[in-house]
CHARMM internal coordinates of N, CA and C (Angstrom, degrees):
IC EDIT
DIST 1 N 1 CA 1.4444
DIST 1 CA 1 C 1.5220
ANGL 1 N 1 CA 1 C 107.95
DIST 1 C 2 N 1.3069
ANGL 1 CA 1 C 2 N 115.92
DIHE 1 N 1 CA 1 C 2 N 144.80
DIST 2 N 2 CA 1.4465
ANGL 1 C 2 N 2 CA 120.05
DIHE 1 CA 1 C 2 N 2 CA -178.12
DIST 2 CA 2 C 1.5211
ANGL 2 N 2 CA 2 C 112.46
DIHE 1 C 2 N 2 CA 2 C -117.90
DIST 2 C 3 N 1.3091
ANGL 2 CA 2 C 3 N 115.20
DIHE 2 N 2 CA 2 C 3 N 175.17
DIST 3 N 3 CA 1.4468
ANGL 2 C 3 N 3 CA 122.97
DIHE 2 CA 2 C 3 N 3 CA 177.55
DIST 3 CA 3 C 1.5267
ANGL 3 N 3 CA 3 C 108.26
DIHE 2 C 3 N 3 CA 3 C -84.92
DIST 3 C 4 N 1.3283
ANGL 3 CA 3 C 4 N 117.44
DIHE 3 N 3 CA 3 C 4 N 109.90
DIST 4 N 4 CA 1.4649
ANGL 3 C 4 N 4 CA 121.43
DIHE 3 CA 3 C 4 N 4 CA -175.01
DIST 4 CA 4 C 1.5223
ANGL 4 N 4 CA 4 C 113.57
DIHE 3 C 4 N 4 CA 4 C -60.39
DIST 4 C 5 N 1.3256
ANGL 4 CA 4 C 5 N 118.15
DIHE 4 N 4 CA 4 C 5 N -28.41
DIST 5 N 5 CA 1.4628
ANGL 4 C 5 N 5 CA 119.43
DIHE 4 CA 4 C 5 N 5 CA -177.99
DIST 5 CA 5 C 1.5183
ANGL 5 N 5 CA 5 C 112.63
DIHE 4 C 5 N 5 CA 5 C -101.71
DIST 5 C 6 N 1.3148
ANGL 5 CA 5 C 6 N 118.87
DIHE 5 N 5 CA 5 C 6 N 7.88
DIST 6 N 6 CA 1.4672
ANGL 5 C 6 N 6 CA 122.11
DIHE 5 CA 5 C 6 N 6 CA -177.42
DIST 6 CA 6 C 1.5246
ANGL 6 N 6 CA 6 C 112.12
DIHE 5 C 6 N 6 CA 6 C -58.86
DIST 6 C 7 N 1.3126
ANGL 6 CA 6 C 7 N 117.70
DIHE 6 N 6 CA 6 C 7 N -39.97
DIST 7 N 7 CA 1.4707
ANGL 6 C 7 N 7 CA 120.86
DIHE 6 CA 6 C 7 N 7 CA 179.59
DIST 7 CA 7 C 1.5177
ANGL 7 N 7 CA 7 C 110.89
DIHE 6 C 7 N 7 CA 7 C -66.17
DIST 7 C 8 N 1.3279
ANGL 7 CA 7 C 8 N 117.02
DIHE 7 N 7 CA 7 C 8 N -40.64
DIST 8 N 8 CA 1.4611
ANGL 7 C 8 N 8 CA 120.90
DIHE 7 CA 7 C 8 N 8 CA 178.80
DIST 8 CA 8 C 1.5247
ANGL 8 N 8 CA 8 C 111.21
DIHE 7 C 8 N 8 CA 8 C -67.24
DIST 8 C 9 N 1.3308
ANGL 8 CA 8 C 9 N 116.29
DIHE 8 N 8 CA 8 C 9 N -29.52
DIST 9 N 9 CA 1.4649
ANGL 8 C 9 N 9 CA 121.01
DIHE 8 CA 8 C 9 N 9 CA 179.61
DIST 9 CA 9 C 1.5265
ANGL 9 N 9 CA 9 C 112.15
DIHE 8 C 9 N 9 CA 9 C -82.69
DIST 9 C 10 N 1.3431
ANGL 9 CA 9 C 10 N 117.02
DIHE 9 N 9 CA 9 C 10 N -2.94
DIST 10 N 10 CA 1.4664
ANGL 9 C 10 N 10 CA 120.76
DIHE 9 CA 9 C 10 N 10 CA 178.12
DIST 10 CA 10 C 1.5162
ANGL 10 N 10 CA 10 C 114.77
DIHE 9 C 10 N 10 CA 10 C 80.68
DIST 10 C 11 N 1.3371
ANGL 10 CA 10 C 11 N 117.20
DIHE 10 N 10 CA 10 C 11 N 18.87
DIST 11 N 11 CA 1.4644
ANGL 10 C 11 N 11 CA 119.84
DIHE 10 CA 10 C 11 N 11 CA 178.39
DIST 11 CA 11 C 1.5273
ANGL 11 N 11 CA 11 C 110.24
DIHE 10 C 11 N 11 CA 11 C -68.64
DIST 11 C 12 N 1.3086
ANGL 11 CA 11 C 12 N 115.08
DIHE 11 N 11 CA 11 C 12 N 153.33
DIST 12 N 12 CA 1.4660
ANGL 11 C 12 N 12 CA 121.06
DIHE 11 CA 11 C 12 N 12 CA -179.04
DIST 12 CA 12 C 1.5239
ANGL 12 N 12 CA 12 C 111.05
DIHE 11 C 12 N 12 CA 12 C -69.90
DIST 12 C 13 N 1.3313
ANGL 12 CA 12 C 13 N 114.53
DIHE 12 N 12 CA 12 C 13 N 151.47
DIST 13 N 13 CA 1.4600
ANGL 12 C 13 N 13 CA 120.04
DIHE 12 CA 12 C 13 N 13 CA 174.34
DIST 13 CA 13 C 1.5194
ANGL 13 N 13 CA 13 C 109.84
DIHE 12 C 13 N 13 CA 13 C -65.10
DIST 13 C 14 N 1.3113
ANGL 13 CA 13 C 14 N 116.20
DIHE 13 N 13 CA 13 C 14 N 141.97
DIST 14 N 14 CA 1.4507
ANGL 13 C 14 N 14 CA 121.00
DIHE 13 CA 13 C 14 N 14 CA -177.34
DIST 14 CA 14 C 1.5271
ANGL 14 N 14 CA 14 C 111.38
DIHE 13 C 14 N 14 CA 14 C -112.46
DIST 14 C 15 N 1.3448
ANGL 14 CA 14 C 15 N 116.97
DIHE 14 N 14 CA 14 C 15 N -49.63
DIST 15 N 15 CA 1.4690
ANGL 14 C 15 N 15 CA 121.88
DIHE 14 CA 14 C 15 N 15 CA -176.75
DIST 15 CA 15 C 1.5096
ANGL 15 N 15 CA 15 C 110.62
DIHE 14 C 15 N 15 CA 15 C -146.58
DIST 15 C 16 N 1.3359
ANGL 15 CA 15 C 16 N 114.30
DIHE 15 N 15 CA 15 C 16 N 148.17
DIST 16 N 16 CA 1.4658
ANGL 15 C 16 N 16 CA 121.17
DIHE 15 CA 15 C 16 N 16 CA 169.34
DIST 16 CA 16 C 1.5217
ANGL 16 N 16 CA 16 C 107.36
DIHE 15 C 16 N 16 CA 16 C -95.79
DIST 16 C 17 N 1.3137
ANGL 16 CA 16 C 17 N 116.07
DIHE 16 N 16 CA 16 C 17 N 134.29
DIST 17 N 17 CA 1.4585
ANGL 16 C 17 N 17 CA 120.78
DIHE 16 CA 16 C 17 N 17 CA 176.64
DIST 17 CA 17 C 1.5189
ANGL 17 N 17 CA 17 C 109.40
DIHE 16 C 17 N 17 CA 17 C -89.69
DIST 17 C 18 N 1.3213
ANGL 17 CA 17 C 18 N 116.42
DIHE 17 N 17 CA 17 C 18 N 165.13
DIST 18 N 18 CA 1.4623
ANGL 17 C 18 N 18 CA 121.45
DIHE 17 CA 17 C 18 N 18 CA -178.89
DIST 18 CA 18 C 1.5222
ANGL 18 N 18 CA 18 C 112.82
DIHE 17 C 18 N 18 CA 18 C -58.81
DIST 18 C 19 N 1.3382
ANGL 18 CA 18 C 19 N 117.32
DIHE 18 N 18 CA 18 C 19 N -29.17
DIST 19 N 19 CA 1.4667
ANGL 18 C 19 N 19 CA 120.58
DIHE 18 CA 18 C 19 N 19 CA -179.02
DIST 19 CA 19 C 1.5295
ANGL 19 N 19 CA 19 C 112.57
DIHE 18 C 19 N 19 CA 19 C -85.32
DIST 19 C 20 N 1.3384
ANGL 19 CA 19 C 20 N 117.60
DIHE 19 N 19 CA 19 C 20 N 3.86
DIST 20 N 20 CA 1.4598
ANGL 19 C 20 N 20 CA 121.80
DIHE 19 CA 19 C 20 N 20 CA 178.02
DIST 20 CA 20 C 1.5149
ANGL 20 N 20 CA 20 C 114.30
DIHE 19 C 20 N 20 CA 20 C 95.20
DIST 20 C 21 N 1.3298
ANGL 20 CA 20 C 21 N 117.41
DIHE 20 N 20 CA 20 C 21 N -11.49
DIST 21 N 21 CA 1.4632
ANGL 20 C 21 N 21 CA 120.50
DIHE 20 CA 20 C 21 N 21 CA 177.82
DIST 21 CA 21 C 1.5243
ANGL 21 N 21 CA 21 C 109.95
DIHE 20 C 21 N 21 CA 21 C -69.32
DIST 21 C 22 N 1.3253
ANGL 21 CA 21 C 22 N 115.29
DIHE 21 N 21 CA 21 C 22 N 160.10
DIST 22 N 22 CA 1.4550
ANGL 21 C 22 N 22 CA 121.13
DIHE 21 CA 21 C 22 N 22 CA 179.82
DIST 22 CA 22 C 1.5223
ANGL 22 N 22 CA 22 C 109.40
DIHE 21 C 22 N 22 CA 22 C -118.89
DIST 22 C 23 N 1.3254
ANGL 22 CA 22 C 23 N 116.25
DIHE 22 N 22 CA 22 C 23 N 134.72
DIST 23 N 23 CA 1.4564
ANGL 22 C 23 N 23 CA 121.83
DIHE 22 CA 22 C 23 N 23 CA 171.43
DIST 23 CA 23 C 1.5203
ANGL 23 N 23 CA 23 C 106.40
DIHE 22 C 23 N 23 CA 23 C -93.03
DIST 23 C 24 N 1.3213
ANGL 23 CA 23 C 24 N 117.29
DIHE 23 N 23 CA 23 C 24 N 127.71
DIST 24 N 24 CA 1.4582
ANGL 23 C 24 N 24 CA 121.85
DIHE 23 CA 23 C 24 N 24 CA 175.96
DIST 24 CA 24 C 1.5212
ANGL 24 N 24 CA 24 C 108.74
DIHE 23 C 24 N 24 CA 24 C -108.03
DIST 24 C 25 N 1.3204
ANGL 24 CA 24 C 25 N 115.77
DIHE 24 N 24 CA 24 C 25 N 147.23
DIST 25 N 25 CA 1.4563
ANGL 24 C 25 N 25 CA 120.89
DIHE 24 CA 24 C 25 N 25 CA 178.84
DIST 25 CA 25 C 1.5140
ANGL 25 N 25 CA 25 C 112.12
DIHE 24 C 25 N 25 CA 25 C 73.93
DIST 25 C 26 N 1.3336
ANGL 25 CA 25 C 26 N 116.18
DIHE 25 N 25 CA 25 C 26 N -173.87
DIST 26 N 26 CA 1.4633
ANGL 25 C 26 N 26 CA 119.91
DIHE 25 CA 25 C 26 N 26 CA -178.89
DIST 26 CA 26 C 1.5291
ANGL 26 N 26 CA 26 C 111.30
DIHE 25 C 26 N 26 CA 26 C -69.03
DIST 26 C 27 N 1.3134
ANGL 26 CA 26 C 27 N 115.28
DIHE 26 N 26 CA 26 C 27 N 154.58
DIST 27 N 27 CA 1.4619
ANGL 26 C 27 N 27 CA 120.89
DIHE 26 CA 26 C 27 N 27 CA 177.31
DIST 27 CA 27 C 1.5199
ANGL 27 N 27 CA 27 C 108.83
DIHE 26 C 27 N 27 CA 27 C -149.87
DIST 27 C 28 N 1.3181
ANGL 27 CA 27 C 28 N 116.51
DIHE 27 N 27 CA 27 C 28 N 165.99
DIST 28 N 28 CA 1.4596
ANGL 27 C 28 N 28 CA 120.36
DIHE 27 CA 27 C 28 N 28 CA 174.77
DIST 28 CA 28 C 1.5176
ANGL 28 N 28 CA 28 C 109.27
DIHE 27 C 28 N 28 CA 28 C -135.75
DIST 28 C 29 N 1.3131
ANGL 28 CA 28 C 29 N 115.25
DIHE 28 N 28 CA 28 C 29 N 158.07
DIST 29 N 29 CA 1.4652
ANGL 28 C 29 N 29 CA 122.20
DIHE 28 CA 28 C 29 N 29 CA -177.06
DIST 29 CA 29 C 1.5277
ANGL 29 N 29 CA 29 C 108.01
DIHE 28 C 29 N 29 CA 29 C -111.01
DIST 29 C 30 N 1.3219
ANGL 29 CA 29 C 30 N 115.46
DIHE 29 N 29 CA 29 C 30 N 133.63
DIST 30 N 30 CA 1.4523
ANGL 29 C 30 N 30 CA 121.19
DIHE 29 CA 29 C 30 N 30 CA 178.06
DIST 30 CA 30 C 1.5230
ANGL 30 N 30 CA 30 C 109.76
DIHE 29 C 30 N 30 CA 30 C -128.38
DIST 30 C 31 N 1.3001
ANGL 30 CA 30 C 31 N 116.09
DIHE 30 N 30 CA 30 C 31 N 158.96
DIST 31 N 31 CA 1.4517
ANGL 30 C 31 N 31 CA 121.00
DIHE 30 CA 30 C 31 N 31 CA 173.45
DIST 31 CA 31 C 1.5226
ANGL 31 N 31 CA 31 C 109.45
DIHE 30 C 31 N 31 CA 31 C -91.39
DIST 31 C 32 N 1.3102
ANGL 31 CA 31 C 32 N 115.79
DIHE 31 N 31 CA 31 C 32 N 158.40
DIST 32 N 32 CA 1.4596
ANGL 31 C 32 N 32 CA 119.82
DIHE 31 CA 31 C 32 N 32 CA 176.49
DIST 32 CA 32 C 1.5162
ANGL 32 N 32 CA 32 C 109.54
DIHE 31 C 32 N 32 CA 32 C -126.89
DIST 32 C 33 N 1.3086
ANGL 32 CA 32 C 33 N 113.78
DIHE 32 N 32 CA 32 C 33 N 149.67
DIST 33 N 33 CA 1.4554
ANGL 32 C 33 N 33 CA 122.24
DIHE 32 CA 32 C 33 N 33 CA 175.27
DIST 33 CA 33 C 1.5160
ANGL 33 N 33 CA 33 C 105.93
DIHE 32 C 33 N 33 CA 33 C -137.58
DIST 33 C 34 N 1.3139
ANGL 33 CA 33 C 34 N 116.17
DIHE 33 N 33 CA 33 C 34 N 95.92
DIST 34 N 34 CA 1.4621
ANGL 33 C 34 N 34 CA 119.11
DIHE 33 CA 33 C 34 N 34 CA -174.02
DIST 34 CA 34 C 1.5096
ANGL 34 N 34 CA 34 C 109.01
DIHE 33 C 34 N 34 CA 34 C 66.89
DIST 34 C 35 N 1.3217
ANGL 34 CA 34 C 35 N 116.32
DIHE 34 N 34 CA 34 C 35 N -120.03
DIST 35 N 35 CA 1.4642
ANGL 34 C 35 N 35 CA 120.89
DIHE 34 CA 34 C 35 N 35 CA 178.87
DIST 35 CA 35 C 1.5222
ANGL 35 N 35 CA 35 C 112.47
DIHE 34 C 35 N 35 CA 35 C -100.26
DIST 35 C 36 N 1.3157
ANGL 35 CA 35 C 36 N 117.57
DIHE 35 N 35 CA 35 C 36 N 8.01
DIST 36 N 36 CA 1.4684
ANGL 35 C 36 N 36 CA 122.09
DIHE 35 CA 35 C 36 N 36 CA -177.93
DIST 36 CA 36 C 1.5226
ANGL 36 N 36 CA 36 C 111.01
DIHE 35 C 36 N 36 CA 36 C -108.33
DIST 36 C 37 N 1.3262
ANGL 36 CA 36 C 37 N 115.87
DIHE 36 N 36 CA 36 C 37 N 152.98
DIST 37 N 37 CA 1.4524
ANGL 36 C 37 N 37 CA 121.78
DIHE 36 CA 36 C 37 N 37 CA 174.63
DIST 37 CA 37 C 1.5219
ANGL 37 N 37 CA 37 C 108.98
DIHE 36 C 37 N 37 CA 37 C -91.47
DIST 37 C 38 N 1.3247
ANGL 37 CA 37 C 38 N 115.83
DIHE 37 N 37 CA 37 C 38 N 155.21
DIST 38 N 38 CA 1.4602
ANGL 37 C 38 N 38 CA 121.04
DIHE 37 CA 37 C 38 N 38 CA 177.68
DIST 38 CA 38 C 1.5172
ANGL 38 N 38 CA 38 C 109.11
DIHE 37 C 38 N 38 CA 38 C -149.15
DIST 38 C 39 N 1.3226
ANGL 38 CA 38 C 39 N 115.80
DIHE 38 N 38 CA 38 C 39 N 164.91
DIST 39 N 39 CA 1.4641
ANGL 38 C 39 N 39 CA 120.71
DIHE 38 CA 38 C 39 N 39 CA 174.27
DIST 39 CA 39 C 1.5148
ANGL 39 N 39 CA 39 C 109.35
DIHE 38 C 39 N 39 CA 39 C -68.60
DIST 39 C 40 N 1.3194
ANGL 39 CA 39 C 40 N 115.90
DIHE 39 N 39 CA 39 C 40 N 155.74
DIST 40 N 40 CA 1.4613
ANGL 39 C 40 N 40 CA 120.39
DIHE 39 CA 39 C 40 N 40 CA 176.26
DIST 40 CA 40 C 1.5227
ANGL 40 N 40 CA 40 C 110.09
DIHE 39 C 40 N 40 CA 40 C -75.37
DIST 40 C 41 N 1.3186
ANGL 40 CA 40 C 41 N 115.63
DIHE 40 N 40 CA 40 C 41 N 148.41
DIST 41 N 41 CA 1.4624
ANGL 40 C 41 N 41 CA 120.09
DIHE 40 CA 40 C 41 N 41 CA 172.73
DIST 41 CA 41 C 1.5272
ANGL 41 N 41 CA 41 C 108.43
DIHE 40 C 41 N 41 CA 41 C -74.94
DIST 41 C 42 N 1.3071
ANGL 41 CA 41 C 42 N 117.46
DIHE 41 N 41 CA 41 C 42 N 164.84
DIST 42 N 42 CA 1.4720
ANGL 41 C 42 N 42 CA 121.09
DIHE 41 CA 41 C 42 N 42 CA 177.21
DIST 42 CA 42 C 1.5304
ANGL 42 N 42 CA 42 C 110.73
DIHE 41 C 42 N 42 CA 42 C -57.98
DIST 42 C 43 N 1.3365
ANGL 42 CA 42 C 43 N 116.79
DIHE 42 N 42 CA 42 C 43 N -40.03
DIST 43 N 43 CA 1.4691
ANGL 42 C 43 N 43 CA 120.87
DIHE 42 CA 42 C 43 N 43 CA 179.40
DIST 43 CA 43 C 1.5291
ANGL 43 N 43 CA 43 C 110.62
DIHE 42 C 43 N 43 CA 43 C -64.42
DIST 43 C 44 N 1.3309
ANGL 43 CA 43 C 44 N 117.32
DIHE 43 N 43 CA 43 C 44 N -41.08
DIST 44 N 44 CA 1.4683
ANGL 43 C 44 N 44 CA 120.67
DIHE 43 CA 43 C 44 N 44 CA 178.41
DIST 44 CA 44 C 1.5285
ANGL 44 N 44 CA 44 C 111.01
DIHE 43 C 44 N 44 CA 44 C -65.94
DIST 44 C 45 N 1.3244
ANGL 44 CA 44 C 45 N 116.81
DIHE 44 N 44 CA 44 C 45 N -41.68
DIST 45 N 45 CA 1.4656
ANGL 44 C 45 N 45 CA 120.31
DIHE 44 CA 44 C 45 N 45 CA 177.78
DIST 45 CA 45 C 1.5199
ANGL 45 N 45 CA 45 C 109.90
DIHE 44 C 45 N 45 CA 45 C -58.50
DIST 45 C 46 N 1.3079
ANGL 45 CA 45 C 46 N 116.95
DIHE 45 N 45 CA 45 C 46 N -47.32
DIST 46 N 46 CA 1.4662
ANGL 45 C 46 N 46 CA 121.74
DIHE 45 CA 45 C 46 N 46 CA 179.89
DIST 46 CA 46 C 1.5332
ANGL 46 N 46 CA 46 C 110.92
DIHE 45 C 46 N 46 CA 46 C -60.37
DIST 46 C 47 N 1.3299
ANGL 46 CA 46 C 47 N 116.79
DIHE 46 N 46 CA 46 C 47 N -44.68
DIST 47 N 47 CA 1.4716
ANGL 46 C 47 N 47 CA 121.33
DIHE 46 CA 46 C 47 N 47 CA -179.18
DIST 47 CA 47 C 1.5235
ANGL 47 N 47 CA 47 C 111.33
DIHE 46 C 47 N 47 CA 47 C -63.98
DIST 47 C 48 N 1.3394
ANGL 47 CA 47 C 48 N 117.65
DIHE 47 N 47 CA 47 C 48 N -44.48
DIST 48 N 48 CA 1.4694
ANGL 47 C 48 N 48 CA 119.93
DIHE 47 CA 47 C 48 N 48 CA -179.31
DIST 48 CA 48 C 1.5219
ANGL 48 N 48 CA 48 C 111.72
DIHE 47 C 48 N 48 CA 48 C -70.57
DIST 48 C 49 N 1.3251
ANGL 48 CA 48 C 49 N 117.83
DIHE 48 N 48 CA 48 C 49 N -34.58
DIST 49 N 49 CA 1.4682
ANGL 48 C 49 N 49 CA 119.55
DIHE 48 CA 48 C 49 N 49 CA 175.59
DIST 49 CA 49 C 1.5242
ANGL 49 N 49 CA 49 C 110.61
DIHE 48 C 49 N 49 CA 49 C -61.21
DIST 49 C 50 N 1.3164
ANGL 49 CA 49 C 50 N 116.59
DIHE 49 N 49 CA 49 C 50 N -39.28
DIST 50 N 50 CA 1.4662
ANGL 49 C 50 N 50 CA 120.10
DIHE 49 CA 49 C 50 N 50 CA 177.00
DIST 50 CA 50 C 1.5223
ANGL 50 N 50 CA 50 C 110.86
DIHE 49 C 50 N 50 CA 50 C -69.52
DIST 50 C 51 N 1.3263
ANGL 50 CA 50 C 51 N 116.96
DIHE 50 N 50 CA 50 C 51 N -44.23
DIST 51 N 51 CA 1.4699
ANGL 50 C 51 N 51 CA 121.85
DIHE 50 CA 50 C 51 N 51 CA -177.20
DIST 51 CA 51 C 1.5270
ANGL 51 N 51 CA 51 C 111.39
DIHE 50 C 51 N 51 CA 51 C -62.02
DIST 51 C 52 N 1.3244
ANGL 51 CA 51 C 52 N 117.19
DIHE 51 N 51 CA 51 C 52 N -38.36
DIST 52 N 52 CA 1.4615
ANGL 51 C 52 N 52 CA 120.92
DIHE 51 CA 51 C 52 N 52 CA -174.58
DIST 52 CA 52 C 1.5264
ANGL 52 N 52 CA 52 C 112.92
DIHE 51 C 52 N 52 CA 52 C -105.48
DIST 52 C 53 N 1.3148
ANGL 52 CA 52 C 53 N 118.10
DIHE 52 N 52 CA 52 C 53 N 18.21
DIST 53 N 53 CA 1.4593
ANGL 52 C 53 N 53 CA 121.87
DIHE 52 CA 52 C 53 N 53 CA -177.71
DIST 53 CA 53 C 1.5263
ANGL 53 N 53 CA 53 C 112.55
DIHE 52 C 53 N 53 CA 53 C -64.57
DIST 53 C 54 N 1.3136
ANGL 53 CA 53 C 54 N 117.81
DIHE 53 N 53 CA 53 C 54 N -38.04
DIST 54 N 54 CA 1.4616
ANGL 53 C 54 N 54 CA 122.35
DIHE 53 CA 53 C 54 N 54 CA -177.62
DIST 54 CA 54 C 1.5267
ANGL 54 N 54 CA 54 C 110.22
DIHE 53 C 54 N 54 CA 54 C -104.68
DIST 54 C 55 N 1.3381
ANGL 54 CA 54 C 55 N 117.64
DIHE 54 N 54 CA 54 C 55 N 130.99
DIST 55 N 55 CA 1.4721
ANGL 54 C 55 N 55 CA 119.44
DIHE 54 CA 54 C 55 N 55 CA 177.13
DIST 55 CA 55 C 1.5223
ANGL 55 N 55 CA 55 C 111.65
DIHE 54 C 55 N 55 CA 55 C -67.27
DIST 55 C 56 N 1.3169
ANGL 55 CA 55 C 56 N 116.03
DIHE 55 N 55 CA 55 C 56 N 153.28
DIST 56 N 56 CA 1.4607
ANGL 55 C 56 N 56 CA 121.55
DIHE 55 CA 55 C 56 N 56 CA 176.16
DIST 56 CA 56 C 1.5266
ANGL 56 N 56 CA 56 C 108.70
DIHE 55 C 56 N 56 CA 56 C -102.81
DIST 56 C 57 N 1.3219
ANGL 56 CA 56 C 57 N 116.09
DIHE 56 N 56 CA 56 C 57 N 145.17
DIST 57 N 57 CA 1.4534
ANGL 56 C 57 N 57 CA 122.00
DIHE 56 CA 56 C 57 N 57 CA 176.59
DIST 57 CA 57 C 1.5240
ANGL 57 N 57 CA 57 C 108.34
DIHE 56 C 57 N 57 CA 57 C -90.28
DIST 57 C 58 N 1.3279
ANGL 57 CA 57 C 58 N 116.48
DIHE 57 N 57 CA 57 C 58 N 113.95
DIST 58 N 58 CA 1.4609
ANGL 57 C 58 N 58 CA 122.32
DIHE 57 CA 57 C 58 N 58 CA -178.63
DIST 58 CA 58 C 1.5259
ANGL 58 N 58 CA 58 C 107.53
DIHE 57 C 58 N 58 CA 58 C -131.76
DIST 58 C 59 N 1.3099
ANGL 58 CA 58 C 59 N 116.79
DIHE 58 N 58 CA 58 C 59 N 122.79
DIST 59 N 59 CA 1.4680
ANGL 58 C 59 N 59 CA 120.52
DIHE 58 CA 58 C 59 N 59 CA -178.33
DIST 59 CA 59 C 1.5263
ANGL 59 N 59 CA 59 C 111.24
DIHE 58 C 59 N 59 CA 59 C -77.87
DIST 59 C 60 N 1.3255
ANGL 59 CA 59 C 60 N 116.23
DIHE 59 N 59 CA 59 C 60 N 157.94
DIST 60 N 60 CA 1.4648
ANGL 59 C 60 N 60 CA 120.70
DIHE 59 CA 59 C 60 N 60 CA 175.69
DIST 60 CA 60 C 1.5188
ANGL 60 N 60 CA 60 C 110.67
DIHE 59 C 60 N 60 CA 60 C -62.05
DIST 60 C 61 N 1.3207
ANGL 60 CA 60 C 61 N 116.95
DIHE 60 N 60 CA 60 C 61 N -32.21
DIST 61 N 61 CA 1.4666
ANGL 60 C 61 N 61 CA 120.59
DIHE 60 CA 60 C 61 N 61 CA 177.79
DIST 61 CA 61 C 1.5306
ANGL 61 N 61 CA 61 C 110.29
DIHE 60 C 61 N 61 CA 61 C -61.39
DIST 61 C 62 N 1.3512
ANGL 61 CA 61 C 62 N 116.67
DIHE 61 N 61 CA 61 C 62 N -42.34
DIST 62 N 62 CA 1.4697
ANGL 61 C 62 N 62 CA 120.40
DIHE 61 CA 61 C 62 N 62 CA 178.00
DIST 62 CA 62 C 1.5225
ANGL 62 N 62 CA 62 C 110.84
DIHE 61 C 62 N 62 CA 62 C -64.07
DIST 62 C 63 N 1.3249
ANGL 62 CA 62 C 63 N 116.40
DIHE 62 N 62 CA 62 C 63 N -41.41
DIST 63 N 63 CA 1.4689
ANGL 62 C 63 N 63 CA 120.36
DIHE 62 CA 62 C 63 N 63 CA 179.64
DIST 63 CA 63 C 1.5247
ANGL 63 N 63 CA 63 C 109.81
DIHE 62 C 63 N 63 CA 63 C -62.38
DIST 63 C 64 N 1.3188
ANGL 63 CA 63 C 64 N 117.00
DIHE 63 N 63 CA 63 C 64 N -47.53
DIST 64 N 64 CA 1.4578
ANGL 63 C 64 N 64 CA 121.13
DIHE 63 CA 63 C 64 N 64 CA -178.95
DIST 64 CA 64 C 1.5294
ANGL 64 N 64 CA 64 C 111.61
DIHE 63 C 64 N 64 CA 64 C -63.45
DIST 64 C 65 N 1.3229
ANGL 64 CA 64 C 65 N 116.97
DIHE 64 N 64 CA 64 C 65 N -36.03
DIST 65 N 65 CA 1.4669
ANGL 64 C 65 N 65 CA 120.86
DIHE 64 CA 64 C 65 N 65 CA 179.43
DIST 65 CA 65 C 1.5235
ANGL 65 N 65 CA 65 C 112.02
DIHE 64 C 65 N 65 CA 65 C -68.32
DIST 65 C 66 N 1.3308
ANGL 65 CA 65 C 66 N 116.80
DIHE 65 N 65 CA 65 C 66 N -20.51
DIST 66 N 66 CA 1.4630
ANGL 65 C 66 N 66 CA 121.25
DIHE 65 CA 65 C 66 N 66 CA -177.79
DIST 66 CA 66 C 1.5285
ANGL 66 N 66 CA 66 C 112.71
DIHE 65 C 66 N 66 CA 66 C -98.07
DIST 66 C 67 N 1.3050
ANGL 66 CA 66 C 67 N 117.66
DIHE 66 N 66 CA 66 C 67 N 14.20
DIST 67 N 67 CA 1.4701
ANGL 66 C 67 N 67 CA 119.36
DIHE 66 CA 66 C 67 N 67 CA -178.13
DIST 67 CA 67 C 1.5099
ANGL 67 N 67 CA 67 C 112.37
DIHE 66 C 67 N 67 CA 67 C -67.01
DIST 67 C 68 N 1.3160
ANGL 67 CA 67 C 68 N 118.85
DIHE 67 N 67 CA 67 C 68 N -32.62
DIST 68 N 68 CA 1.4559
ANGL 67 C 68 N 68 CA 121.39
DIHE 67 CA 67 C 68 N 68 CA 172.09
DIST 68 CA 68 C 1.5102
ANGL 68 N 68 CA 68 C 116.46
DIHE 67 C 68 N 68 CA 68 C 75.69
DIST 68 C 69 N 1.3095
ANGL 68 CA 68 C 69 N 118.68
DIHE 68 N 68 CA 68 C 69 N 20.92
DIST 69 N 69 CA 1.4552
ANGL 68 C 69 N 69 CA 119.87
DIHE 68 CA 68 C 69 N 69 CA 177.57
DIST 69 CA 69 C 1.5214
ANGL 69 N 69 CA 69 C 109.94
DIHE 68 C 69 N 69 CA 69 C -99.99
DIST 69 C 70 N 1.3047
ANGL 69 CA 69 C 70 N 115.91
DIHE 69 N 69 CA 69 C 70 N 139.86
DIST 70 N 70 CA 1.4636
ANGL 69 C 70 N 70 CA 121.80
DIHE 69 CA 69 C 70 N 70 CA 174.40
DIST 70 CA 70 C 1.5298
ANGL 70 N 70 CA 70 C 106.80
DIHE 69 C 70 N 70 CA 70 C -126.95
DIST 70 C 71 N 1.3165
ANGL 70 CA 70 C 71 N 115.61
DIHE 70 N 70 CA 70 C 71 N 128.98
DIST 71 N 71 CA 1.4599
ANGL 70 C 71 N 71 CA 120.43
DIHE 70 CA 70 C 71 N 71 CA -179.93
DIST 71 CA 71 C 1.5152
ANGL 71 N 71 CA 71 C 109.98
DIHE 70 C 71 N 71 CA 71 C -107.48
DIST 71 C 72 N 1.3056
ANGL 71 CA 71 C 72 N 116.00
DIHE 71 N 71 CA 71 C 72 N 135.72
DIST 72 N 72 CA 1.4597
ANGL 71 C 72 N 72 CA 121.95
DIHE 71 CA 71 C 72 N 72 CA 177.66
DIST 72 CA 72 C 1.5196
ANGL 72 N 72 CA 72 C 107.36
DIHE 71 C 72 N 72 CA 72 C -117.65
DIST 72 C 73 N 1.3166
ANGL 72 CA 72 C 73 N 117.21
DIHE 72 N 72 CA 72 C 73 N 130.00
DIST 73 N 73 CA 1.4722
ANGL 72 C 73 N 73 CA 121.72
DIHE 72 CA 72 C 73 N 73 CA 177.76
DIST 73 CA 73 C 1.5240
ANGL 73 N 73 CA 73 C 108.63
DIHE 72 C 73 N 73 CA 73 C -108.30
DIST 73 C 74 N 1.3067
ANGL 73 CA 73 C 74 N 116.14
DIHE 73 N 73 CA 73 C 74 N 130.11
DIST 74 N 74 CA 1.4651
ANGL 73 C 74 N 74 CA 121.72
DIHE 73 CA 73 C 74 N 74 CA -179.64
DIST 74 CA 74 C 1.5018
ANGL 74 N 74 CA 74 C 109.64
DIHE 73 C 74 N 74 CA 74 C -115.08
END
COOR INIT
IC SEED 1 N 1 CA 1 C
IC BUILD
């Protein structure tokens, strides 16, 4: 889970998701079971530690481009 307002606060990009979105600021990973949250298994912890071992280089321009807000003036 990430900080929903991190991009608005100008925090640095942290990770790119598979769908192209960017997580800004700190985040944490949780397991899910249906609609409930759960702790990660040892295997999941090991996998995520490997996946997130190296930081990603994400520019502020990329973070700002991923804010996803559209304003309509009437």
